[in-house]
N, C-alpha and C positions, 0 to 999 in steps of 0.2 A: 540406387535411386537420387535423383538430382534434390540436392537440399533445398530446402526452402529459404527463399530471402526474407530477411527480419528487416523492419523497419522500427528505431526505439524512439520515443519521445519523452525526454524528462530525466535528466541526468544529476540528480541530486544525492541524496546520501543513500539513498536505496538504488535507484536509477542506474548509476554509473557501474557498481558491481553488477549487477544485474546484467548490464548490458556488455561487460567484458565476459561474463561466464557464457551471454552466447556465442560471442566469437569464438571462444576457448574451445566450442563445440563446433566448430567448422561451419556455422552458416554465416553465410555472404550479410553484411550488417552495413544500414544506413541509419544515419542517428540526425537527430536535431535537437538542440535546445535554444532557450531563449538568449541564455546565455552563452555565445560563441564561444568565449574562452573553454568552457566546460566539455568540449568536444574534443579540446587537442589531444589528450591521451587517447580517447580510441581512434583517433584520425591517424597517431602514430604507430597503433596494433594493426593498422589495415583496413578499418571502417571508414565507409565515405560519408563524408557530411553535407545535409542538404542545408538549403537556404530558407526553407519554409516547411511547414506540415505537406501543403497539396504537391511540392517537389518530391520528397520523399514518398508520399501515398505512390505516385506513378512510377516509381522504380522497386516493389517489393510485393510480396505474396501475403505478408501478416502485418500487420502494423500495432504496435504496443504502445500503449500510452501509461505513462506513469509519474503523476503530478498529483496536486492538492487536493482538489474536490471538485464537484460534478459542475460548477460555473467553469473552471478551466478545462477540464474532459469537454464540455459541450462546445467550448469555441474553439478548442483545436479540431474538433470533429466537422463541425458546420459552420465554420468561420469563411471569411471570403478567401483566404489562403490555407483552408483547413484539409483535413484527411479526405475527405468527400468531392470536393474541387477536383484534387489531385486523381480519384481514382475513376471519376464522370471522365475527366480527359483522358487517361490512359484506358477504360473501355471503350469510348469512343472511336480508337485508334485500333483496339483490337478484339475486334467483337467476337461473338462466340467464349471467350477466355474464362476460366471459372473465377467463381465470386471471390473477392476478396476479403480478407478474415481482419476486423479489429478487435484486440484483447485490450480493454480495459482492467490493469491491476492496482491501480488508485482504491481508495476506499470513497465511494460517492454517496451510497446507501441504494435500497433495492430499487426505490421509486424512479431514480434517475437511470438505472441500469436498465430498468424494462421500458421506460421510454426511448431511450437512445436504441436498443436492441429494435422497436418497432419501427422507428425513423429510418434505422439503415436497412430494416428488411425490405421495406418501400421502395429502396434503391438496389435491390438486389446485392446487398452487403451485407456479411454474417458478422455476427457480435457475440463476444464472450464478456461477461463478467468474470474476473479472475483477480481479487484483493489476495493479500498475502498476510502472513505471519512468520515472525523470526525476528523481525528487526534488523538492522545493520548487520551484525556479525554472521547470521545465517544468509543475507544478501551475498555478502563475499566468499562465503564458502558453498555458495550454489546449494542451501538447505532449507530453503524456505519452506513453508506450507502454503498451496495455493486453493481457494476455492473457488471451482468453477460453476457459472450458471450457464445455461444455456441450450442448443442442441447438440446431444450428445456426438454426432457424426462430425460436426465443425469441433468440437473437440480432441475426437481422435486426429482429425487433418492435422491438427497443431500440435499436438500431444510432445510430438519428440523436442520441440521448441522451449515449452513450458517445463519439460525435463531437466532439460541445463541448467533451469533456476532451482529447481527442488523437487518436492512430491506433488505432483499435481491431483486434486480430488476433486471428481465429479460430484456436485451435491445435488443440481437438478434443474429444473426450468430458470428462464432468465431472470435475474434478481436473487436467486437465492444463494448463488457465491456471496453476495453482498449483507444478505440477511445473517448467514452465518458469521460474516466477518464482525456485524453490528454485536452479535452475541457475544463473540471473541473479547472485541475490544472489553466490551461494558467488564466482561471477568477480569481482565486484564486491570483496568481502571480501579475496579473496586479492590483488587487484591494488593493495588500498590498505596491505596488509602490504609488498608490492613496492615500491611508490613509498616508504615509510619507510624500507624497510631501504637504499635508493639513497641517499637523504637521510644517512643516518647514514654510509655510505661515504662521502660526501662530505664529511662532517663529518672524517672519519678523516683524510681526506686534504688537508685544510685549504683545501677549496673554498668560496667563499660560498653560502650556500643561494639567495642571489637569481640568482647568475650562472649556478647549476646549474639551477635552474627557466628563465631566459631561453633557454638552450640545450634545452632538454626541450620548450620550447612549441614546438619547428620541427624535432622529430624523429619520425618514425613508429613509436615502442616506446611511445609513451603514448596511452592510449584517450581520449577526450573529458571521461570522467568523472573519469580522474586528472590531467588539466589543470585541470579545474575545481576541485582540489584544492590544486595547487601553492601557492598564494599564502597557504593557513592552514599550510602546513609550515613556507614562508619567515618568515611571520610569529608563528608558534609561537601561534598562536589557532585557537580550531576552532566558530567560531558554526555553530548547529545548522540544518544542512538533512535531514539523516538521523542520528538518534543511535544511540551507540555501543548503548544500551538495546536497541533497534529491530534493530539488526544480529545482536547477540547472541542474540534471541529467535528469529529469521530462520534463524540458523546452528544453533539447538538443533534449530529444527522439520527441517529440512535433514536432520540426523544422525538424527533419529528415524523418518526414512522409510526410512532404510538398513538392510535385512535382511542375516542371514547370509550370504546368498549374493550378497550384491552386492561391488562392487570396495571395498579399502580406502580410498578416499580420503584419504590422507594430508595433503593440503592442507587439506581441510576440518577436518578432526581437530584439527591445529594450528593453524589459523587462528580456529577456534571457542573453542578453549583461550585464546588471545591477547584476542579480545573479554571473555569470561566474565572476565578477569584486569582489563582495564581498568574493567568495570563495577565490580568489587568494589575499584578502587584510587578510587572515587569521578569517574568520566569516563562516567557514565551518560548524562547529560545532554546531553553536548557532542558534535559532530560525528564522524562515524565515521576522520576522518582523525588523532584525537585518539589512533588506535591507535599513533601515532610516541612518546608519551610515555611508554608501557608498553615500546616495544620500547628505547627507548635507555637502559635503566635494566640 
């Protein structure tokens, strides 16, 4: 069976290794990134480079976006030289072709996902919200967990592409992939604050952080993600795998989804404030483990 031709937009910390894995799996690939220099490595590996999202969309079956947030995704899809413009052009020249699929793997929130799903549906374009978790290491190894919202038949169509990136889990209707990502990231943010507070308690008790980390590596209290961040907190260095700025954005999205009839979610409110504070103190580009640097003051 002929392999789907894939377009990939957004070659940052996550997007670049994801695009490489799509190529490794044998899918023909077209890429676009606002900073052209970030396309060079993929071009050398055999990917075609598009000048804009519109050009990319004309030439592929599936378009994947992996950027910062809802405004960026909507701009890429509906902008003057966006994905829709390219799809419209290719559809006019190939009447009767099967609908193209847009897969957004950014974290944009359920409301934005449902809005895009509806707007693209009116244009006979399929849409899946497919945010990921696993951070950069899992993006490199192709072991991301992918949360899928949308039509099950559309998911099955693009499943082989998504499987090249990790484990795609179909959650339910449009927006529900984003909804579970909100839940996941809220728990991750709270768990980072809990780990940081544990380290601060250890400091107060004059326990060496290295010894604390050695012990915590072997207890069930810590998640694998918390264990991944132990060395950051021991070494007081926070090389970025998932930035403070991105977590602050995701927590803000989660809070915006909560209406007046919902639970108060006090931990979400508190940890969102802490990440915003970290962002304001110049830690925006550092890893989320840098929340420790705010809490110790």
